[in-house]
C-alpha positions as CSV (number, residue, x, y, z in Angstrom):
1,X,11.7,6.8,14.4
2,X,7.6,6.2,13.4
3,X,7.3,3.4,10.8
4,X,5.9,5.5,7.1
5,X,4.4,2.3,5.4
6,X,2.8,2.4,1.9
7,X,0.3,-0.5,1.2
8,X,0.7,-2.3,-1.9
9,X,-2.8,-2.7,-3.8
10,X,-3.4,-6.3,-3.0
11,X,-2.8,-5.6,1.2
12,X,-5.2,-3.0,1.0
13,X,-7.7,-5.3,-0.6
14,X,-7.0,-8.2,1.3
15,X,-7.3,-6.3,4.6
16,X,-11.0,-4.0,3.5
17,X,-12.1,-7.2,2.3
18,X,-11.3,-10.2,4.5
19,X,-9.3,-8.5,7.3
20,X,-6.8,-10.7,9.2
21,X,-3.1,-10.0,9.0
22,X,-3.4,-7.3,6.0
23,X,-6.2,-5.5,8.2
24,X,-4.2,-5.2,11.6
25,X,-1.4,-3.8,9.1
26,X,-4.0,-1.1,7.8
27,X,-4.9,-0.8,11.7
28,X,-1.6,0.7,12.8
29,X,-2.1,3.3,10.4
30,X,-5.2,4.1,11.7
31,X,-4.4,4.2,15.4
32,X,-1.5,6.2,14.5
33,X,1.3,3.8,15.3
34,X,2.3,3.8,12.0
35,X,2.3,6.7,9.3
36,X,0.4,5.5,6.0
37,X,1.1,6.5,3.2
38,X,-0.7,6.4,-0.7
39,X,-0.7,8.2,-4.1
40,X,-3.6,9.2,-6.5
41,X,-2.1,5.9,-8.6
42,X,-2.4,3.4,-6.1
43,X,-6.5,4.3,-5.1
44,X,-7.1,4.0,-8.9
45,X,-5.5,0.6,-9.2
46,X,-7.4,0.1,-5.9
47,X,-10.9,0.7,-7.1
48,X,-10.3,-0.3,-10.6
49,X,-10.1,-3.4,-9.3
50,X,-13.0,-4.0,-6.5
51,X,-15.3,-2.9,-9.5
52,X,-14.2,-4.9,-12.0
53,X,-13.0,-8.2,-10.2
54,X,-15.2,-8.3,-7.3
55,X,-18.1,-6.1,-8.3
56,X,-18.2,-2.9,-5.8
57,X,-20.3,-0.5,-6.7
58,X,-18.0,3.1,-7.0
59,X,-20.0,4.2,-3.8
60,X,-18.5,1.3,-2.1
61,X,-15.4,1.9,-3.4
62,X,-15.3,5.7,-2.3
63,X,-16.6,5.0,1.4
64,X,-13.7,2.8,1.5
65,X,-11.3,5.3,0.3
66,X,-12.6,8.0,2.4
67,X,-12.1,5.6,5.6
68,X,-8.4,5.0,4.6
69,X,-7.8,8.9,3.5
70,X,-9.1,9.9,7.5
71,X,-5.7,8.3,8.0
72,X,-3.2,8.0,5.7
73,X,-1.6,10.9,3.9
74,X,-1.6,11.0,-0.1
75,X,1.9,12.1,-1.8
76,X,2.0,13.1,-5.9
77,X,4.1,11.4,-7.7
78,X,5.1,12.2,-11.5
79,X,5.2,8.1,-12.3
80,X,8.8,9.4,-13.5
81,X,10.3,6.0,-11.8
82,X,10.4,3.5,-14.4
83,X,11.7,-0.1,-14.7
84,X,12.5,-0.8,-11.1
85,X,10.6,-3.9,-11.2
86,X,9.2,-6.3,-13.9
87,X,5.8,-5.3,-13.9
88,X,5.5,-1.6,-14.9
89,X,2.4,-1.0,-12.3
90,X,4.9,-1.9,-9.3
91,X,6.5,1.6,-10.0
92,X,4.0,3.5,-9.2
93,X,4.3,1.6,-5.4
94,X,7.9,2.3,-5.7
95,X,8.1,5.5,-6.5
96,X,5.2,6.4,-3.9
97,X,7.6,5.0,-1.3
98,X,10.1,7.3,-2.3
99,X,8.5,10.3,-2.6
100,X,6.4,10.2,0.7
101,X,9.7,9.2,2.5
102,X,8.8,5.3,3.4
103,X,10.9,3.4,5.2
104,X,8.6,0.3,4.4
105,X,6.7,-1.0,1.7
106,X,3.8,-3.3,2.5
107,X,3.2,-6.1,-0.2
108,X,1.9,-9.8,-1.1
109,X,3.1,-9.4,-4.5
110,X,5.8,-12.3,-4.5
111,X,6.7,-12.1,-8.2
112,X,8.1,-8.6,-8.4
113,X,7.9,-6.7,-5.2
114,X,9.1,-9.1,-2.4
115,X,12.1,-10.0,-4.3
116,X,14.0,-6.9,-4.4
117,X,13.6,-6.9,-0.2
118,X,14.3,-3.2,-0.4
119,X,14.7,-0.1,-2.4
120,X,16.7,3.1,-1.5
121,X,16.8,1.6,1.8
122,X,12.8,1.1,1.7
123,X,12.3,-2.2,3.1
124,X,10.1,-4.5,1.4
125,X,8.1,-7.0,3.2
126,X,5.1,-9.4,3.9
127,X,2.3,-8.3,6.0
128,X,2.9,-10.8,8.6
129,X,6.9,-9.6,8.8
130,X,5.6,-6.0,9.3
131,X,3.1,-6.6,12.1
132,X,5.8,-9.0,13.6
133,X,7.1,-5.6,14.6
134,X,4.6,-4.2,17.0
135,X,3.7,-7.4,18.6
C-alpha cells in the first residue's frame, strides 16, 4: 500500500526553503512514491509564515504552492476536530490526515505532535524516520 502523508507546515517550510531531509520527503510525493495530502488551512499557515517570518512575497509563495499542488491532493476539512493537541493550530494537521486517509503525518513539532506518536492509526513521525522507510 502506498503511504499517504500530510506534511506539517514546519516540514513544508524547511523543505521548500532549505532542502535537506524535509525536501527529500516532499520529493517522495513529487515522484509518486507517496501520496501527499494537504488542506487550505495548512497552505494558509504556510503562506502566513513565509510572508511574515521570512519576508517572501505573495507571488513567491503562490509559485511554491502551485508547485506543491501539482502533486499534493487537497482535502476539505471542517475544523471540527478540537483539543487533540494542546496547540489548537495543530488540530488542523490531524484533521487533514483523518479526512485524507493518511497513513503518516510528517512533522518536526516536538512539543505537540510528535509526543502523540499516532492518532487513529496515523503515524506521527519526524522527516528522517519517514525517509528511512524508502532507503
